[in-house]
PAPA-447338 format. One record per residue (C-alpha): x, y, z; residue in one letter. Coordinates in pm, whole numbers. Example, Ala and Ser with C-alpha at 12.3 -4.5 7.8 and 13.67 -1.06 7.14 Angstrom:
BEGIN
{xx = 1230; yy = -450; zz = 780; resn = A}
{xx = 1367; yy = -106; zz = 714; resn = S}
This chain:
BEGIN
{xx = -1554; yy = -226; zz = 90; resn = X}
{xx = -1283; yy = -409; zz = -101; resn = X}
{xx = -926; yy = -322; zz = 0; resn = X}
{xx = -655; yy = -378; zz = -262; resn = X}
{xx = -303; yy = -442; zz = -135; resn = X}
{xx = -9; yy = -434; zz = -373; resn = X}
{xx = 201; yy = -643; zz = -135; resn = X}
{xx = 156; yy = -960; zz = 67; resn = X}
{xx = 425; yy = -856; zz = 315; resn = X}
{xx = 392; yy = -656; zz = 638; resn = X}
{xx = 554; yy = -320; zz = 581; resn = X}
{xx = 421; yy = 6; zz = 719; resn = X}
{xx = 143; yy = 50; zz = 460; resn = X}
{xx = 23; yy = -306; zz = 513; resn = X}
{xx = 15; yy = -272; zz = 893; resn = X}
{xx = -177; yy = 53; zz = 849; resn = X}
{xx = -422; yy = -127; zz = 620; resn = X}
{xx = -477; yy = -402; zz = 876; resn = X}
{xx = -552; yy = -138; zz = 1141; resn = X}
{xx = -799; yy = 35; zz = 908; resn = X}
{xx = -982; yy = -288; zz = 826; resn = X}
{xx = -995; yy = -391; zz = 1191; resn = X}
{xx = -1132; yy = -49; zz = 1292; resn = X}
{xx = -1400; yy = -63; zz = 1023; resn = X}
{xx = -1503; yy = -411; zz = 1136; resn = X}
{xx = -1531; yy = -290; zz = 1498; resn = X}
{xx = -1722; yy = 30; zz = 1417; resn = X}
{xx = -1948; yy = -115; zz = 1147; resn = X}
{xx = -1975; yy = -492; zz = 1203; resn = X}
{xx = -2255; yy = -524; zz = 946; resn = X}
{xx = -2035; yy = -397; zz = 663; resn = X}
{xx = -1884; yy = -646; zz = 420; resn = X}
{xx = -1505; yy = -606; zz = 427; resn = X}
{xx = -1275; yy = -796; zz = 191; resn = X}
{xx = -901; yy = -782; zz = 129; resn = X}
{xx = -765; yy = -860; zz = -218; resn = X}
{xx = -387; yy = -908; zz = -206; resn = X}
{xx = -150; yy = -927; zz = -501; resn = X}
{xx = 57; yy = -1188; zz = -318; resn = X}
{xx = 16; yy = -1449; zz = -46; resn = X}
{xx = 205; yy = -1362; zz = 269; resn = X}
{xx = 181; yy = -1230; zz = 624; resn = X}
{xx = -85; yy = -968; zz = 549; resn = X}
{xx = -315; yy = -1245; zz = 424; resn = X}
{xx = -260; yy = -1452; zz = 739; resn = X}
{xx = -311; yy = -1153; zz = 971; resn = X}
{xx = -626; yy = -1040; zz = 790; resn = X}
{xx = -779; yy = -1388; zz = 815; resn = X}
{xx = -692; yy = -1397; zz = 1185; resn = X}
{xx = -897; yy = -1078; zz = 1222; resn = X}
{xx = -1193; yy = -1249; zz = 1057; resn = X}
{xx = -1159; yy = -1056; zz = 730; resn = X}
{xx = -1238; yy = -1230; zz = 404; resn = X}
{xx = -931; yy = -1255; zz = 181; resn = X}
{xx = -868; yy = -1332; zz = -185; resn = X}
{xx = -527; yy = -1354; zz = -349; resn = X}
{xx = -515; yy = -1242; zz = -711; resn = X}
{xx = -154; yy = -1316; zz = -798; resn = X}
{xx = 22; yy = -1034; zz = -981; resn = X}
{xx = 242; yy = -1152; zz = -1271; resn = X}
{xx = 614; yy = -1131; zz = -1203; resn = X}
{xx = 665; yy = -891; zz = -1494; resn = X}
{xx = 426; yy = -647; zz = -1329; resn = X}
{xx = 553; yy = -703; zz = -974; resn = X}
{xx = 911; yy = -636; zz = -1089; resn = X}
{xx = 810; yy = -310; zz = -1255; resn = X}
{xx = 992; yy = -91; zz = -1007; resn = X}
{xx = 849; yy = 231; zz = -874; resn = X}
{xx = 1123; yy = 291; zz = -618; resn = X}
{xx = 1349; yy = 592; zz = -643; resn = X}
{xx = 1661; yy = 373; zz = -636; resn = X}
{xx = 1541; yy = 162; zz = -929; resn = X}
{xx = 1435; yy = 464; zz = -1128; resn = X}
{xx = 1769; yy = 643; zz = -1085; resn = X}
{xx = 1980; yy = 333; zz = -1133; resn = X}
{xx = 1819; yy = 213; zz = -1455; resn = X}
{xx = 1703; yy = 535; zz = -1615; resn = X}
{xx = 1384; yy = 628; zz = -1795; resn = X}
{xx = 1478; yy = 423; zz = -2100; resn = X}
{xx = 1509; yy = 109; zz = -1888; resn = X}
{xx = 1177; yy = 184; zz = -1723; resn = X}
{xx = 1015; yy = 222; zz = -2063; resn = X}
{xx = 1153; yy = -111; zz = -2183; resn = X}
{xx = 1035; yy = -293; zz = -1869; resn = X}
{xx = 694; yy = -130; zz = -1895; resn = X}
{xx = 649; yy = -246; zz = -2255; resn = X}
{xx = 759; yy = -597; zz = -2158; resn = X}
{xx = 497; yy = -601; zz = -1882; resn = X}
{xx = 201; yy = -484; zz = -2093; resn = X}
{xx = 62; yy = -835; zz = -2143; resn = X}
{xx = 81; yy = -911; zz = -1771; resn = X}
{xx = -74; yy = -576; zz = -1683; resn = X}
{xx = -376; yy = -635; zz = -1907; resn = X}
{xx = -425; yy = -991; zz = -1782; resn = X}
{xx = -405; yy = -879; zz = -1420; resn = X}
{xx = -654; yy = -604; zz = -1493; resn = X}
{xx = -898; yy = -861; zz = -1633; resn = X}
{xx = -861; yy = -1087; zz = -1329; resn = X}
{xx = -901; yy = -800; zz = -1085; resn = X}
{xx = -1204; yy = -667; zz = -1271; resn = X}
{xx = -1373; yy = -1007; zz = -1249; resn = X}
{xx = -1312; yy = -1029; zz = -874; resn = X}
{xx = -1437; yy = -675; zz = -809; resn = X}
{xx = -1744; yy = -727; zz = -1026; resn = X}
{xx = -1830; yy = -1038; zz = -823; resn = X}
{xx = -1801; yy = -851; zz = -492; resn = X}
{xx = -1985; yy = -543; zz = -625; resn = X}
{xx = -1830; yy = -308; zz = -366; resn = X}
{xx = -1951; yy = 41; zz = -282; resn = X}
{xx = -1591; yy = 147; zz = -215; resn = X}
{xx = -1259; yy = 26; zz = -356; resn = X}
{xx = -974; yy = 130; zz = -124; resn = X}
{xx = -626; yy = 93; zz = -274; resn = X}
{xx = -284; yy = 62; zz = -109; resn = X}
{xx = 32; yy = 109; zz = -316; resn = X}
{xx = 100; yy = 288; zz = -645; resn = X}
{xx = 37; yy = -14; zz = -867; resn = X}
{xx = -296; yy = -82; zz = -696; resn = X}
{xx = -397; yy = 284; zz = -730; resn = X}
{xx = -367; yy = 246; zz = -1106; resn = X}
{xx = -517; yy = -103; zz = -1117; resn = X}
{xx = -808; yy = 16; zz = -903; resn = X}
{xx = -874; yy = 301; zz = -1147; resn = X}
{xx = -881; yy = 50; zz = -1434; resn = X}
{xx = -1078; yy = -223; zz = -1260; resn = X}
{xx = -1337; yy = -77; zz = -1024; resn = X}
{xx = -1699; yy = -156; zz = -1111; resn = X}
{xx = -1930; yy = 115; zz = -1232; resn = X}
{xx = -2077; yy = 306; zz = -938; resn = X}
{xx = -1801; yy = 212; zz = -691; resn = X}
{xx = -1609; yy = 498; zz = -530; resn = X}
{xx = -1230; yy = 480; zz = -553; resn = X}
{xx = -1018; yy = 583; zz = -253; resn = X}
{xx = -639; yy = 605; zz = -279; resn = X}
{xx = -443; yy = 565; zz = 47; resn = X}
{xx = -112; yy = 747; zz = -7; resn = X}
{xx = 185; yy = 639; zz = 205; resn = X}
{xx = 482; yy = 745; zz = -8; resn = X}
{xx = 607; yy = 1044; zz = -205; resn = X}
{xx = 510; yy = 1050; zz = -570; resn = X}
{xx = 692; yy = 1347; zz = -720; resn = X}
{xx = 1039; yy = 1187; zz = -714; resn = X}
{xx = 929; yy = 875; zz = -906; resn = X}
{xx = 956; yy = 941; zz = -1280; resn = X}
{xx = 741; yy = 646; zz = -1384; resn = X}
{xx = 460; yy = 678; zz = -1133; resn = X}
{xx = 431; yy = 1056; zz = -1131; resn = X}
{xx = 287; yy = 1053; zz = -1485; resn = X}
{xx = 65; yy = 751; zz = -1425; resn = X}
{xx = -77; yy = 896; zz = -1103; resn = X}
{xx = -137; yy = 1237; zz = -1259; resn = X}
{xx = -322; yy = 1080; zz = -1554; resn = X}
{xx = -536; yy = 842; zz = -1346; resn = X}
{xx = -615; yy = 1083; zz = -1062; resn = X}
{xx = -926; yy = 1188; zz = -1255; resn = X}
{xx = -1078; yy = 849; zz = -1165; resn = X}
{xx = -1005; yy = 887; zz = -793; resn = X}
{xx = -1299; yy = 1004; zz = -578; resn = X}
{xx = -1097; yy = 1063; zz = -261; resn = X}
{xx = -736; yy = 1050; zz = -152; resn = X}
{xx = -599; yy = 992; zz = 198; resn = X}
{xx = -241; yy = 1083; zz = 290; resn = X}
{xx = -63; yy = 959; zz = 600; resn = X}
{xx = 108; yy = 1295; zz = 662; resn = X}
{xx = 86; yy = 1661; zz = 564; resn = X}
{xx = 417; yy = 1623; zz = 383; resn = X}
{xx = 286; yy = 1337; zz = 166; resn = X}
{xx = -33; yy = 1536; zz = 102; resn = X}
{xx = 161; yy = 1842; zz = -15; resn = X}
{xx = 373; yy = 1626; zz = -243; resn = X}
{xx = 65; yy = 1465; zz = -400; resn = X}
{xx = -153; yy = 1776; zz = -432; resn = X}
{xx = -16; yy = 1890; zz = -772; resn = X}
{xx = -104; yy = 1551; zz = -922; resn = X}
{xx = -474; yy = 1632; zz = -881; resn = X}
{xx = -456; yy = 1986; zz = -1019; resn = X}
{xx = -727; yy = 2092; zz = -778; resn = X}
{xx = -975; yy = 1819; zz = -877; resn = X}
{xx = -959; yy = 1597; zz = -569; resn = X}
{xx = -857; yy = 1732; zz = -229; resn = X}
{xx = -609; yy = 1515; zz = -41; resn = X}
{xx = -722; yy = 1455; zz = 317; resn = X}
{xx = -464; yy = 1387; zz = 587; resn = X}
{xx = -549; yy = 1093; zz = 814; resn = X}
{xx = -259; yy = 1018; zz = 1046; resn = X}
{xx = -177; yy = 656; zz = 1120; resn = X}
{xx = -312; yy = 537; zz = 1452; resn = X}
{xx = -131; yy = 319; zz = 1704; resn = X}
{xx = -306; yy = 25; zz = 1868; resn = X}
{xx = -211; yy = 77; zz = 2233; resn = X}
{xx = -341; yy = -268; zz = 2325; resn = X}
{xx = -70; yy = -418; zz = 2108; resn = X}
{xx = 206; yy = -156; zz = 2135; resn = X}
{xx = 267; yy = -55; zz = 2495; resn = X}
{xx = 562; yy = -47; zz = 2736; resn = X}
{xx = 425; yy = -331; zz = 2950; resn = X}
{xx = 516; yy = -687; zz = 2864; resn = X}
{xx = 819; yy = -877; zz = 2743; resn = X}
{xx = 1130; yy = -686; zz = 2640; resn = X}
{xx = 1354; yy = -803; zz = 2356; resn = X}
{xx = 1731; yy = -812; zz = 2399; resn = X}
{xx = 1811; yy = -577; zz = 2112; resn = X}
{xx = 2186; yy = -608; zz = 2159; resn = X}
{xx = 2172; yy = -983; zz = 2119; resn = X}
{xx = 1934; yy = -962; zz = 1824; resn = X}
{xx = 2171; yy = -719; zz = 1651; resn = X}
{xx = 2478; yy = -932; zz = 1729; resn = X}
{xx = 2626; yy = -666; zz = 1956; resn = X}
{xx = 2795; yy = -709; zz = 2296; resn = X}
{xx = 2582; yy = -610; zz = 2597; resn = X}
{xx = 2568; yy = -234; zz = 2641; resn = X}
{xx = 2721; yy = -71; zz = 2946; resn = X}
{xx = 2489; yy = 55; zz = 3216; resn = X}
{xx = 2335; yy = 389; zz = 3124; resn = X}
{xx = 2376; yy = 338; zz = 2749; resn = X}
{xx = 2093; yy = 487; zz = 2543; resn = X}
{xx = 2000; yy = 291; zz = 2232; resn = X}
{xx = 1819; yy = 466; zz = 1945; resn = X}
{xx = 1639; yy = 227; zz = 1712; resn = X}
{xx = 1499; yy = 292; zz = 1365; resn = X}
{xx = 1236; yy = 54; zz = 1228; resn = X}
{xx = 1242; yy = 85; zz = 850; resn = X}
{xx = 1305; yy = -82; zz = 518; resn = X}
{xx = 1650; yy = -23; zz = 374; resn = X}
{xx = 1703; yy = 89; zz = 14; resn = X}
{xx = 2029; yy = 63; zz = -179; resn = X}
{xx = 2126; yy = 386; zz = -361; resn = X}
């Protein structure tokens, strides 16, 4: 299996991908598992620490900057998206060639993609005979650029995994009944995330004065988008 990550950072999708790769290695130690990341970064370091082979195929800046976020789409408009897409065509084709060479060398049975850009790149680059699995973490329907690309390329996808029923329902129309979207909820590694162990001083980390006794803090772990 070759896993394609569209980011070198450690957001939710990347942490989920690390858990998936680690679980596969534990359940099927004889399987050949490789991560191909579009960027160096924490996911590369963590994957290597787990004993997973890693290659970095650097995505051109013009392609990496091609926004698929709702905020970018609304703020710049479809015309701006079209202009940026045309400007990135050369980088897209070059990245496709590089990725195709890497995948051909590994000759995987399965190409598992993480992130919208990698879903499309995986559809373009997977070797003949390799199954393509899309791992869906985000909503597609509200993204004017990606909704058309995903709908068009879904015909090349052999299976799709969604992290929630809500994400699955959002993605289902893109397939028009061709490929069922299976819901596989994210797991939690209880060896790593448990109430025993060191406790962080969240007030201090947030630059807040110590809370009074009995205060209940509610924390939200997320990325922040500017609208």
